[in-house]
N, C-alpha and C positions, 0 to 999 in steps of 0.2 A: 102329672111325670111324677116317678116310682123313684123310692131313692135311690136303687139301683144303675137307674139312667141316668140320675143326679150325677153319680159318684163315678160312672162313667166319661162323662160328658165333662165332667172336673177332672178326670184323669186325662181325659184326651185334649183339653184344654193347656193343664200344665204340662204335659208333652212338648205342645207346641210354643209354650212359653220358652220350657227349657232347651228345645230345639234352636230356638231364637236366639236364647241367651249364651247358647254355643256359640251361635254363627256370629253374632255380635262380638264374641269374644277373639274370634278365630280371625276375623275383621279388624278386632281393634289392633289384634297384635301383628297382622299385616300391614297395618296401619303404620304400626310403631316400626317397624321394618323399612318402611318407603322411608319415615323421617328421619331413622339411622342412614341409610343409604345417601339422604338427601345433606343428611349433616357433613358426611362422609366426603362426597362430590362438593358440597361449601369447603370443606377444608382442603380437599384438592385443588378446584381454583383458586383459593387461596393463596396455597403453597403458587402455582402455576403464576399467577399474579406476582408475586413478591421474586420470581425467576425473571417472569419479565420487564422489571423495574428495574433490578439488578442486569440484565441485558441491554437496557435501555441506558442505563450509568456507564455501563463498561463501553457501548456505540456511539456515545457522547465523548468518551474521553479519548477514544479512538481516534475520533473525527476531529477533537481538539487536538494532539498528537497530528495528524496529516494535515491540516492546517500551519500547525507550527514546520512541518517537515517543508511544506512549499515556501512558505515564506524564506526559510532558509536555501533551498534550491533556489529561489528569484536572486536571492543577496547573491548566490554563489556566479549564477549567470550571468549578474551584471557584471560580477570582477570578473569574469572569464573574459566576457565581450571589449572590458577595458582592455585586459591583456593582449587578447586578440589586436587591437584599436594599437597597442603599443608594439607591439610585433611587427604590423605591418608596416609602420612609420619606420622601425629600424630595420626593417627591409630595405625601403624606400632608402634610408640613409645610407644602407651599403649598397646597393647597386650604384648611389650616386658615388660614394669614395671608391667602386671598382671603377669606374670609368676613367676617374683621373688617375688609379692605378695602373690600369692598363695602357692610358696615354703616357706614364709615366718610364713603363715598362718596356713598351717600344721603342721610346727614344734610347732608354738605353740598349736595347737590342741592336740599333742602328748605329749609336756609339763605338759597342763593340764590334759589330761588321766592319765597320771605318778601320777602328783601331789592328784588325785580323789582317783589312787591307794593307795597310800600313807598313803592319811588321813585316807581312810576306815581301812587298817591296825593299823594304829595309835587307830584310835578306837577301837577294838579288843583288842589291846593288853591295852588299858585303862580300858575298859571294865571286861576284862580278871583278870584285879591288882586288881580292885575294889571286883569282886565274890571272891577272895580267901581271 
């Protein structure tokens, strides 16, 4: 092999090495960009995770509020049930009293009817006494 062939061979090898170096550098840049993308994705996932955790805390607080509201409603329902029971009892007492009141009204009506009849009879007697 002469010098010229050797130089060509060396130049070809140098070109192959240079092209390989460029390809490696481009691959390295691609990897670096991929790593940056992964890092950004990781940050996005972390932010999403924090958002989910905050949402979870909010939901837990909401559930606690709903549970407290449910307890309050239960107490209110019990109070209403007692009130309804008292009202029913009061209605029964009023019904019983109305029976007695109605009986008294009938007695009074009977007395008034009797008195009216007596007044009519007295008027007739009085008129009869004046006519004779």
